[in-house]
C-alpha positions in Angstrom: 16.1 -11.7 11.9 14.2 -14.5 10.5 12.7 -14.7 7.2 11.0 -17.4 4.7 12.4 -16.2 0.8 10.9 -17.7 -2.2 12.9 -16.3 -5.3 10.4 -16.0 -7.9 12.7 -16.5 -11.2 14.6 -19.3 -9.9 12.9 -22.5 -11.0 14.8 -24.9 -8.7 13.6 -22.9 -5.6 10.1 -24.7 -5.6 9.8 -26.2 -2.3 8.2 -23.1 -0.4 5.5 -22.6 -3.3 4.4 -26.2 -3.6 3.8 -26.0 0.4 1.9 -22.9 0.2 -0.1 -24.6 -2.6 -0.7 -27.8 -0.2 -1.8 -25.9 2.8 -4.3 -24.1 0.3 -5.9 -27.4 -0.4 -6.2 -28.5 3.1 -8.2 -25.5 4.5 -5.5 -22.6 4.4 -7.4 -19.1 4.9 -6.8 -17.6 1.3 -4.7 -14.5 1.1 -6.4 -11.2 1.2 -4.7 -10.1 -1.8 -3.6 -12.6 -4.4 -2.0 -11.0 -7.9 -1.7 -13.9 -10.4 0.1 -13.6 -14.0 -0.3 -10.1 -14.0 0.7 -7.7 -17.1 1.1 -4.4 -17.7 2.8 -2.5 -21.0 2.0 1.0 -22.8 2.8 1.7 -26.1 4.4 5.1 -27.2 4.1 5.6 -30.6 5.6 2.0 -32.1 7.3 1.5 -28.8 6.0 -1.1 -26.1 7.2 -0.6 -22.5 6.3 -3.4 -20.3 5.3 -1.8 -16.8 4.8 -4.9 -15.2 5.6 -8.8 -16.2 4.4 -11.8 -15.1 3.9 -10.2 -11.3 2.4 -12.9 -8.5 2.3 -12.5 -4.7 -0.1 -13.3 -2.1 -0.7 -10.8 1.2 -2.6 -11.7 4.1 -4.8 -9.3 5.6 -3.5 -7.2 8.4 -0.2 -7.2 6.8 2.3 -4.2 6.6 4.1 -5.1 3.0 6.6 -3.1 1.1 7.4 -3.1 -2.6 11.1 -2.0 -2.7 12.9 -1.2 -6.1 14.7 1.5 -8.1 12.9 4.1 -10.0 11.6 2.6 -13.0 11.7 -0.6 -11.8 7.4 -1.0 -12.0 6.1 -0.3 -7.8 4.1 2.7 -9.2 2.3 1.0 -11.6 1.6 -2.4 -9.5 0.2 0.1 -6.7 -2.1 2.2 -9.2 -3.3 -1.5 -10.5 -3.9 -2.3 -7.1 -5.5 0.7 -6.5 -7.7 0.3 -9.3 -6.7 3.4 -10.6 -5.4 1.9 -14.0 -6.0 -1.4 -15.9 -4.4 -4.3 -16.4 -3.7 -5.9 -20.1 -3.7 -9.4 -18.7 -4.0 -11.4 -15.5 -6.0 -11.6 -11.9 -6.1 -9.1 -9.2 -8.1 -10.9 -6.5 -8.7 -8.8 -3.4 -11.0 -10.2 -1.0 -14.0 -11.4 -2.7 -13.5 -9.6 -6.2 -11.0 -9.5 -9.2 -10.8 -6.0 -9.8 -9.0 -7.0 -13.1 -12.3 -7.9 -14.3 -14.4 -4.9 -12.9 -16.2 -2.6 -14.8 -16.0 1.2 -15.0 -18.9 1.6 -12.5 -17.7 -1.3 -10.0 -13.9 0.0 -9.8 -15.3 3.4 -9.0 -17.6 1.6 -6.0 -14.1 -0.1 -4.9 -11.9 2.9 -4.9 -14.1 4.7 -2.7 -15.2 2.0 -0.2 -12.3 -0.4 -0.2 -8.5 1.6 -0.7 -7.0 4.5 0.7 -4.5 6.5 -0.8 -1.5 8.3 0.9 0.6 10.1 -1.6 4.3 11.1 -1.0 3.1 15.1 -1.7 -0.1 14.8 0.6 -2.4 15.8 -2.4 -4.7 18.3 0.1 -7.1 20.6 -0.7 -5.5 23.8 0.2 -8.7 25.9 1.2 -9.6 23.5 3.3 -9.1 22.8 7.2 -7.4 19.6 8.2 -11.0 18.7 9.3 -12.4 19.4 6.2 -10.1 17.6 4.1 -10.8 14.7 6.2 -14.7 15.0 5.8 -14.0 15.5 2.4 -13.2 11.5 2.4 -15.7 10.9 4.9 -18.7 11.9 3.3 -17.9 9.5 0.3 -18.6 6.3 2.6 -21.0 5.0 5.2 -19.7 4.1 8.8 -16.3 6.6 8.3 -14.4 7.7 11.4 -15.3 11.0 12.7 -12.8 13.1 11.3 -11.9 15.1 14.6 -11.1 11.4 16.0 -9.2 10.3 13.0 -7.3 13.5 13.2 -6.9 13.1 17.2 -5.6 9.7 16.1 -2.5 10.7 14.3 -1.4 13.7 17.0 -2.9 16.5 15.0 -5.5 17.5 18.1 -4.2 21.1 18.2 -4.3 21.4 14.2 -7.4 20.4 13.4 -8.8 23.8 12.1 -5.3 24.7 10.5 -5.0 24.8 6.7 -2.0 22.8 4.8 -0.5 26.2 4.3 0.2 26.3 8.2 1.3 22.9 8.7 4.8 21.5 8.3 4.9 18.8 6.0 5.0 16.1 8.5 1.7 17.5 10.0 0.3 17.6 6.2 1.0 13.6 5.6 -0.5 13.1 8.9 -3.5 14.6 7.8 -3.6 12.8 4.7 -3.3 9.5 6.5 -6.3 10.9 9.0 -8.0 11.1 5.5 -7.7 7.7 4.1 -7.8 6.0 7.0 -10.9 7.4 8.4 -12.8 5.9 5.2 -11.8 2.4 7.2 -10.5 1.2 4.1 -9.6 -2.6 3.7 -6.6 -1.9 2.2 -4.2 1.5 2.1 -1.9 2.2 -0.8 1.4 4.4 0.2 3.4 5.8 -2.3 7.0 7.3 -1.2 5.2 8.2 2.5 8.2 9.3 3.8 10.0 10.8 0.2 9.6 14.1 1.2 9.9 14.1 5.1 12.9 14.3 7.2 14.3 11.6 9.2 12.4 11.7 12.9 9.1 12.9 11.0 9.0 10.1 8.4 9.7 7.7 11.5 6.5 9.2 13.2 4.6 8.4 9.9 5.8 5.0 9.7 4.3 4.3 13.1 1.0 5.8 12.4 0.7 3.5 9.3 1.8 0.4 11.3 -0.3 1.1 13.9 -3.3 1.7 11.8 -2.3 -2.0 10.3 -2.5 -3.8 13.6 -5.3 -1.7 14.9 -7.8 -1.7 12.1 -6.7 -5.3 10.7 -6.2 -2.6 7.6 -3.6 -4.3 5.3 -0.8 -1.7 4.5 1.2 -1.6 1.3 4.0 0.8 0.7 6.1 1.9 -2.3 9.6 2.7 -1.4 12.8 3.2 -2.7 14.4 3.0 1.0 15.5 -0.5 1.9 16.1 0.4 5.3 11.8 0.7 5.3 11.8 -3.4 4.2 13.3 -4.2 7.9 9.9 -2.8 9.6 7.4 -4.9 7.1 5.8 -8.5 7.5 6.7 -9.1 3.9 9.2 -7.4 1.4 8.2 -7.8 -2.6 11.5 -6.7 -4.6 11.4 -5.4 -8.2 13.4 -4.8 -10.9 13.1 -4.5 -14.7 9.1 -4.4 -14.2 9.2 -7.9 -12.6 9.3 -9.9 -9.3 12.5 -11.5 -8.3 12.7 -12.0 -4.8 9.6 -11.7 -2.1 10.9 -12.3 1.9 8.7 -12.5 4.9 9.9 -11.4 7.8 8.9 -13.2 11.3 10.3 -10.5 13.6 9.8 -7.0 12.0 12.4 -4.5 13.2 10.6 -1.7 15.7 10.5 1.6 14.1 12.2 3.0 16.9 15.2 1.1 15.9 15.2 2.1 12.2 18.1 3.9 11.0 18.4 5.4 7.2 
């Protein structure tokens, strides 16, 4: 597998970074996501905990990106910042034409509603709504969303449209959650351990739906996980440790999900 590797914290390895800067100056299409000097910390009593430290990376539109690291590495914090669910202490988060780190509360709400879809590990479905109604709930928030029935058909749930979450398996509930997220036609789809509660085969099905959406809708998909095997299917892998990024790998030939083994 061919890959381009950037070691973020190695000042001697600057050739790739310098080349990227020059390409920008001669007309390279700017990345859809450009995170620069991002820092986030929390204060608990007299103790300051660094959750993200000097985060820098770029993501192209339509890429499937995996953020990989152990528990406590800062992955979920970064996902929350990208999704506008938390605010950084400093730095920039340029997404499309917006620097979401500088948005006010009203603008951030609009960004979350119209630009971002979320897929969580434990589905977060409304239990007293059917699969169709759960998707409708999201579509009603935006203009020009996908028909809920079509969204559910697209994730293979034609025969489960009128079922309640309690009548669905874990994998089916996760697919409803994906349908709900993609029915908004978001530009950015953020997934927090989307296969963490699923068995092997069901997890592969879910990953297929996510990758299909990235290719079909040109949606940028970011998956947070601690499972290193999933990294092989990504266009780009961002490695995190101790609240920082220490390596970024671009896969020129991502592995087929059918060949995934974990």
